[in-house]
C-alpha positions, 0 to 999 in steps of 0.5 A: 273770797271763796265759798268757805270764807263766804260761808264763814262770814255769813254764819257769823252775821248777827245783824239780821241782814242775812236771810235765815235760809241762807244763813242756815245753808252757810252753817250747814256748809261750815259743818260739812267742812268740819267733817272732811278728813282734810279740815286741818289743812284747810284751816291752816291754809286759810290762816296763812292767806286770809286776814279776815278776823271771822275766818281766822277765829273759825279756823282756830276754833275748828282746829282746836276742836279737831285736835282735842277730839280727834288728834289720836286718829290723825296720821303722824305726818298730819300731826307734824304738819299741824305742830310746825304750822302752829309753831310758825304762826306763834313765832310770827313767821309765814308758813309758805314764804314763797307765796307773796300773799301769805299773812302773819296771823299775829300782825294786827290781830285782836287779842281774842285771835291771839288767845285762841291761837295760844289755846291751840298751841297748848292743846298740842302741848297737852298731847305731845310734850315732852315725849314727842314735841320735846324741844318746843319751849327751848325752840321758842325762846330764840324767837323772842328776839323778834320783839314785843309781838312774839314776847306778847304771844309767849306770855299768852301761851304761858297764861293759856298753859296755866288756865287750861292745864296747870292751875288748880283754880279749876276742877281737873280730871285725874288724867288732866292732873297727870298730864299737868304733873308731866308737863311741869316736871319737864319744864322744871328739868328742861328750860325753866331756868332759861325762861326765868332768865328771859323774863328778867331780861325782857323786864329789864330791857322794856321797863322804860319803853313798853310798860304793858309788855313788862306787866304781861311778862310779870303777870305770866311769871306770877302764875308760875312762881308757886311751882318752880324753884324759888331760888330762881326768883328769890336772889340778888337780881330778881327781888331788887328788880321787883322792888324797884318796879314797885317803888318807882316814883310816878310809875305805871300802876299796872306795872307796879301792881304786877310786880307786887303780885309777883312778890305776893306769889313769892310770899305765898309759896308753900315751903318749909316755914323756917326757910320761908321766915328767912325769905320774909325777913329779907324781903324788907316788906316795910318798904311798900307800906307807904304805898297804900296811902295813895288813891284807894281806887287805884290798881296799885293800892289794891295790889299792895294791900293784897301783898301786905295782907298776904305777907301778914298771913304768912308771917303769922303762919310761920309764928305758929309753925316754927319751933325755936324761940328765936324764930318765934321772936322774929315772927312776932317782930315782923307781925308787930311791924306789919299790923299797923299797915294791915289795920290801915288797909282794912279801914281804907281799902276794898271790901274783898281785902277787908274780908281776908283781913278779918279772917287773918285777924281772927287767926291772930287773936286766936294765936295770941291766946298763948301769950297770956297775959298779953304783952304791951304791943299785943294790947296796943294791937287789940286796941287798934283792932277795936277802933277799926271794927268800930269804924268798919261797922258804921253806916255811911251817913249818906244813907241815913234818911233811906235807912230811917224811912226804910225805903228800897235803898235803905233795906238794901243797905241794911241787908248788906251791912248785916251781912258785912258785920257778921265776920267783924262781930265774930272777930270782936267776940274773939278779942273780947275773950282774949282781952275782956278788960280792953274790949269793955273799956273801949266800948265804955269809952265809945259809949261815953263819947257818944253820950257826951256829944250834944250833936244829932249828927252822930247817929252812925257813931251811936249806932255803932257803939251800941252794936258793939255793946250788943255783940259783946253780950253774945260772947258773955255767959249768963253768969257774967251778965247777971253779976255784971263782971268787969265794967258791965256793972257800969256799962249796963246802968249807963245804957239804961239811963241814957237818952241819946240826942239821936234817939229819934233815928230808927236804927239807934232806937232799935239797937238800943232796945235790943241791947237792953234786952240782951243784958236784961238778966243783969237787971233781973239780979239788980232790981233797982234798975227795973224802973229805968228799964220800964221807962226806956221801953214805955216812953218815946224810946220804945213803944211810944217812938214816932217810928212805926217799925220801932214801936212794933219791935219794942212791943215784941222786946217788951214782951220778952222782958216781961216774960223774964222779969215777971214777978219783979214787975208786980209793984209796977203793973198799975203804972205799966198799964197806965203807960200802955192805955193809949196803945190798948185803946187804939187797938180796942177801938172799933174804927182804928185804922192804924198800921201799928199792928199789921205784919208779923209783929202785931199788937198781940205782943203788947197783949201777951206782955199784959197777960203775963203781968196780970196773969200772975198769982202774985196779983190780988184776985180783985185787981186781976179780975178788974184788969182782965175785965177792962181788956176783954170787955171792950174787945168782945164788944167790938166783935159783937158789934161787928157780928151784928152789923155783918150783913150790913157791911158793904164789899168795901168795908168787909175786908177791913172789918174782918181784919179788925176781928182777926186782930181782936182774936189775936189780942185775946189769944195773946192775953190768955197766954199769961193765965195758967190752967190751975189759976183759971180753973182752981184758985180763981174760977172767976177768971175762967168764967170771963174766958168762957164768955169770951170763947162763947162770943168768938165762936159766933164768928164761925156762925156768921163767917163760916167760910172766911179761912183766916177767921176760922184759923184764928178761932181754931187757934184760940180754941187750942189756947182755951183747951190749955187754959180752961182744961176740962171746963172747955167741954161744954163749948166743944160740940158747938165749936167742933160742929162749926169747924167741921162744916164747910171744911176744905182739906186744908181746914180739915187738917187744922181740925184734926190737929185740934182733936189730937190736942184734945185726945192727948190732953184728956184721953178717954174723957173725950170719948163721947165727943170723938165718937160723935164727930168721927163719922162725919170726919171719916165721911168727909175725908174718905170722900176727898182722898183717893183709895189708891196711892197718889200719882207720881210724875209730871203734873202731880205736884199741884197745890190740891194734891199737896193739900190732900197728901197733908190731909192723909198724913194728918189722918194717920196721926189722928188714928194713931192718937186715937188708938194710943189713948184707948179710944179704938172703940170709937171705930166700932160705934154704929155710925162709924162701922160704915167706914171701918172697911175703908179705914182698914184697907187704907191703913193696910195699903199705907202700911205696905207701900206708903213712900214715907217710912214714918207713915208706914211705921204709924200704920203698923203701930195702929194695927198693933193697938187694934189687935191688942184692943179687939182680940183678947185670947186665941179661943175667944172671937174678936170684937169685930167679926172678920177682923182676925181673918183680915189681920192674918190674911192681909196685914200679916202676909202683905205688910209683915212679909211681902212689903219687907221683901220690896227693894224700897225696904232699905235696912241701912236706913235708921227709920226703916229699921225702926219700922222693921222692929214694929213689924216684928213686934206685930208678929209677936202680938199676933201670936199672943192673941191668935196662937198657933193658928196665926203661926201655921197660917203665916208659915204656910202662906209666907215661908213655905210659899217662898220655898224656905227650908223646913228648918228655917220655919222651925227656927222662926217658930221657936224664936217667936214663941220665945221671949228674946225680941232682939234674937227674933228681930235679928233672925227675921232680918236675916231671913228677909235679907236672904230671900231678897238676895235670892230674889235678885239673883233668880227673879223668884222667891227661892231660899238658899 
């Protein structure tokens, strides 16, 4: 063993036995060899005389790299030497037959060595075939007589050629596509007929003696069928041979599957559809249908299933493309023949096949729309399709307990099934549109069968039937559901009135309630079924179900049902509240520890439903007050008790009690959603009094727990609710509420506070002037102490949670200022306490109007300035309300924002939002001219146009456009000015107008 071989062996050592320094030295030595001019000869010499696998692989890998990267730089002599050497190795020859120590690399070599050698061979083909190495494939064919070793190598070369160059399964560069076309054209013209003939001879010769070799040959052949002359395969020799191999009794699954793969390649080959139909008809594919009934896990069944699916897809495509009635008739016959096997495959074979079959069946159903009405055969197929869909969407009973408990395994299984069902339900809806009567009858029969079963073991069947009915609803119009078209008038009442034996199961209970909700518009039109719906939701099938997950979802769905049926439920309010008494009591009891109302779908849904019911004007006034009082009083008492005892709570008790308060606030909040402002403030003010008292109680939470963020958020949410519910009568509570919320507020909480103020301003406009004026100084002081005056830093480490919160606060501040100015409240900024912050505010707005990365923020800032100019500046000859404001606008805003910011490269006119901003900038100039007169015009032209070296006629045109009334013309002209300036700026690096 020489130094090269030792170095290679050491470099491949991964056991840790070799010293790291020695290994590093070996790797360095190997790299030096790669960089020597004679590396190709060194590698070929090693391949000729060394049988160490590591050395062989390193040499082949190095050879491949050199050919791929440096082949063009090699001499003609060296290229010829490499080609001859590699060819000899692939043909099981020794390069130096005079040396007794020479080895044949294919002899006993592992598969990865042969594959790497094939890769090197193909790389030479890439560069030299057919222009230089023109006879390579023709010269190779005689060597196949040497037997299995060379035949196997030839297959590997063909496979590598497909993988590395021809196959479109991998992304290719334009250059690679060109080389692939050149290679394919040469093979087609020169030797493909001989290669196909060799394939036939090898398979015929070895079919009984070397099944693996035959399988390899057929696998290579399959890859090439798509681009060779189909007549070479579809003939009286090859097709019978392939079917003999597929249908042989007790044969090799691998060989049978490889033959099936070749037939699938024939079936899938692109060609004229009339010609393809003739081939498909002559194949007599029905010969293989029986093979799919074998072991579903076998390779053969998988390959035959793929063949049947592919055949069906192509027959359908022919039906859609052929023009003659005879051809369509033939296609339809072939479809009718293959569909039963397609259904069998879908129901019994692997998932991959199922997905492709679902896509095929969806296309089939869409195509069958043209056969309206459907013929008997098609109706039969539709029925079978529905059977298969129903079978496919069933859960495996083995997971029943996991799904019911919803443990980790159950969650995974449910997620998989939800995803798996998507395409199947799309297919179901397609079928329902083409054959609505058949679909509804199938679902009806399925449901009736489940109802008649007294066994509790049919959980999966019941769940599947209900899921079909639910999915059917997604394909029906609201009108069809309302009127109960078709069998719906029978299906929906049957559904509502049914108590399945397996209703205790979580999945069954959930889909049952979801399906009732899906068809609730039928009940809305047929009120006779309202009591049955209420019973289903309020008994053990829904809100009183033993499973926590079902109870939670039932509460949400019940709220949706109430929202839709509303007035139709007035006669039942008493009984509904009676049924919900235990649920409400459990929620309002001081020490409840139930999990029922935790999570995203909490008990607030029940209270929202109750609020919707009792908040209607149809409910008698006295009853309404009693209902509301019976709910609010215990909830408020619970809060008051907890607040009184807050100081006595131990650290262990605090989290639970705080959670209790949160739940109470959410319940009250949800309850209030059913009450309109008109009812609370005008028609029944006694209800408003109750909510005011409740608000007063909940505001105490901010005093006792000022720093508990979840509680602050919940109380803020309730204040939002009361603003909508109580209207202007909420004003007396606002000073206290806003004072408490503003105190101790962090950036995140300040955002929520500003959003609340925005709501107040948008709803009450100038009516809240005094309130806003009172809190604005504190807001400004707090925010300006938090946010930086300069833009936020960019780059690594600048995306922390703290910075994101400050950025969000800044954006919300701009919205707040925009809302203030848009609602005629800009005088707030001029109060004695607020004036201290006016300069900071103006500088921040100007900075953001010019440079903020968010174009929408820039637009808002410009709009704020426009409003302020209108509010604070009356006429050119009258001094502005704010001393220095006019100068600030002309010197700062007009020049920097309206001119220079538009010249910046970040100002992209092809962006829609930027164009809107530009429109606001132009409008600002118009407003400034109206308010400041010629003084603005002279200053703007001098400081902007003249400084930018614009010709005098351009400045004159601008003045004329600005003084006119055509805003569109002004905007268009000013855009052309800016674009010309930017173009010249890019060309010359300075502002020179062309």
